[in-house]
N, C-alpha and C positions, 0 to 999 in steps of 0.2 A: 680826901686822899685815901687810897686803899692801903691799909696796914695789913699786908698779906698774911703775916703769920703772927700769932700772939698766944697768950696762955690758953686760949680756947680753941687752938688749932686741932686738937684731938677731936673735939666735937664737930669740927668742920670736915676733917678728912677721913675719919673713921665712919663708914656708912652706918646710918641709923639716926643721925640728927639732920633731917632734911631741911628744916627752916634755916639753920645756921649755914648749911651748905649752899642753899639757894641764894641767900643774901650775898655770900662771898662770890658765887658763880656769876651773878648778874653784874657785879662791880668789876670783876676780873675781865669779863668779855668786853665790856664797854671801854675800859682803859686799854686793853690789849689791841682792840681794833683801831683805836686812835693812834697808837704808837707804831703798829706794823706798817701803816701807810707812810710813815716817815721815820725809818729806823737808823738813818745815818747822821752822825754828829761830826761837824768839822772841828778840828783842834789845830792850834798853831805850834805849840811846844809841848811834846808829850811828857817832858820832865818837870814842867811848871804849868799845870792846868790853871786856866782862869776860873774864878768862881762860877761863871756862866757855863763854861765847858764841863766842869765837874758836876754841876747840878744836872745838866742835860744827860750826861752819861749815866749818872746814878738813877735819874728818873726813869729812863727807858729800861734799865735793869730791874728797877723796882716794879715796873708794870708788865714787862714781857720777858724778864730774865735774860735778855740779850740786847746788845747794841753793837752797831758797826760804826767805827770811827774812820775818818779820812784826814790826812795831813799832806803837806807838801812832799811829793815823792822824792824830791831832791835832798831832803833831810836824811842824814845818815843815821838811822836808828839801829843801835846795837843791842846786845842782850841786856846790858846794864840799864838802858833806857826802857826796855820792856819791864824790868823790875821796878824802876822808878814810877812808871805809869801806874802799875798795879798798886803800889803802896799808897798812892794818893786816893785810891778808891777803896781802901781797906783790905786789899789783897796782899797779905804779908807772908803767910806761912806757905812756902813753896814745897811742892812734892818733888823730891829728888828721884824721879822714876828712871827706869832702865834706859840707858843710853843718853840720858840728859847730861849736859855739860857740868862743869864744876859749880857754876852759878845756878844749877837746877833748871836752866832753860834748854829745851830741846831744839836743835837745828834740823827741821824736817826737810830732807832732800833725798833724792834717789841715791842709794848707797849700794856698793858692791863689797862691803867690808864684812865678810864672814857671816856670823849669825844675825847681825843687824839687818842684813838684806832680806831676811826671812820675815821681818815684821812689816806689815802692810803700810804703816805710815812712812816708811823709808823706801817705798816703791812708788811706781806710777799707777798701780792698780787701784780700782775704786775701793773706797771705805764704806761699808754698809752702816746703816743707822745704829747709833750707840750713844751712850753717855760715857764720859771719861772716868777711868778708874773703877769700872764695874767689878774688877777683880781685886780691888784693894781691901785691906783689913778694916774692921769696924772702927778702929781708932785712927784711920788714915783716909777718911771719906773725902773725896774730891767734891768740893762745893762750888768751885769756880775755875775757869780757865780763860786764857787769852791766846789769840793767834795774831801775828803781825807778818804781813807780806813784805819780804825784801825783794824777791823776784817772782813774778807770776809765770805760769806755763804759757807756751805759745798757743796751746789748745787744751781746753778742759781744766780740771782741777777746781771745779766750782763746788760750793757748799750749799746744802739745804739745812735749815734750822727750824726746829719746832719746840716751843716752850713745853716742858714736861707737864706743867700744870694744865695746859690745854689738852694734852693727850689724856691726862687724868679725867678731865671734864667729859671728854668725848666717850671714854670708856664707861664712866659711871652713869652718864645719861642713858647709855644703851642698856646697861645691866649692872647694878651695884655688886652683883656676885663676882664680876670680873675684877673689881677692885679688891674685894675680900680675898680672892684667890691670889692676886699678885702681891698682897701684903703678907702672905704666909712666910714664916722664917725659913722654910725649906723649899721654896718654890723654884729657885734658880741656883744652879751649881756650876762653878767654873773649875775645871780640872786643874791639877797642879801643873806648873810650868817647870819642866825638867830638861836640863841641858847636860849632855854627857854624863848622865847619872847623878848630877847635882840638882837639888831642888832649889830653883830660883825663887819660886813662890808656891806656897802650899795651896791645896784645894780650898776654895771659898764657897760657902753656901749662905744665902740670905734672901731677903725680899726684893722685889722690883720697886715697889712704892713703900716709903716709910717716912716717919718724922725724924729728922735729924735731932739727936738727943740734946745737943747744946743750943743750936739755933732755933729749933722747933719749926723749921721750914720743911716743906715737902721735898723729899729727896727721891731720886730715881736712879737705879742701877740697871742697865739694860744693854744688850747687844743682839742685833739681828743675825749674827753669824750662825750659819747652819751647823758648823763644826765646833766642837769643844764647848758647847753649851748644853747642859743637862737640865731639862725641865721636869718638874713634878708630874708624875704620870696619873692625871685624873682628867675627866672630861671638861670640867669648868676651866681648869688651867689651860688645857689645849685650846679651848674656844677663845679664852682671853688673849693668849699669845697670838693666835691667828687674827683676831680682830685688831689687835694693836698693830700688827704688821700691815694690815689693810689701811689703817688710819695713816700710817707713816708713808706709804707708797702712793696714796692717791693725791691728786691735786686738790688744794683747798686754799681759801683766803688766809688761813692761819699759818701756812708754810711760808718761810722766808728763804728766797734763793738769791745767792750772790756769788760772783766770781771776784775774789780779792785781787786788787791791783796794787802795785808798789805804793807804800805809804798808807795803805788801809789795813784795818785789823778788826777783830771781833773780841768783845769782852762778854763773858757769859757766866751766869749762875748754873753752869753745867747742864745746859739744855741738850735735847736730842739733836744730833747732827750727823751728816754724812759728807762724803767727798767723791766727786766723779773722777773717772780715769783721766789722766792727762798725758800730753805728748810735748816733748821739747826737742829742738834741733840738736844734732850731735856736735856742732861746731860752736856752741855758745853755752854759758852757764845756765843750768836748769832752775826749775822752781825751787825757792827757798822760803820757808815759813818758820818763824820763831814761835815756839809754843811754851806756855807756862801753865802749870797746874797748881791749884791752891787748895789748902784745907779751909780757906775762908770763902765767903761770898761777898759780893759788892755791897758796901754799906749803903743803907738807904739815906736819903736827904734828911 
């Protein structure tokens, strides 16, 4: 079994120790390829997972950092059930992000409610490649998230997902300098979020790739947005960001594409993901997704 992160992870993920990296890389790719061909786990009761279901969900997250689950769409899964499902997998510390409900679960649907309607998750517009919480403070790192589909769109609204460890491998295999550039503490800056003269969130600067201090897992903070992202101005960083964008936007056997249907969801150790534009009829309820963000990652088996 691949123990993906341990006390020697710095030797693996900081360029310079190629033997340790190559051993990890070989095992990672073998296990990833086996799981990406079968990414969906069926569950019966999200509030009471069976040992087999729990093991299957954890195993896929351990090997590819993401899993899709499917249950009876007739089951009425609410926000509290999303919380209960996460807790069984070690996802406990919820991030109470902007516009989340009192239980820290966000109901993602098209909104015309003032400032909320300016945030792309609450529109039908496409979401570009990103990891969640790339603008969060260092002590509020998003390590995991989940999505649950209550209502799907009539057309579109599909996700692509890519394990950030796979993106790391592809960049490092091409040029280790790309990893070194994207590990710089000042490589990526997110400007402050200011509303009506009030600072909702201060400016954040940090690396793209790093080792999470507590878990010692590889963490990635990234957004492909062309606006409101300030990159360090040097040649290697520009080349690294450009190459990363090419990796994300090309077709590959490592990409996982899925259109969530009612009763389906995604659980993830904050992998890279996007969402396509979607369309709903005017005379019926539109797409509704429950989203939870966590300061935890899925516990391994």
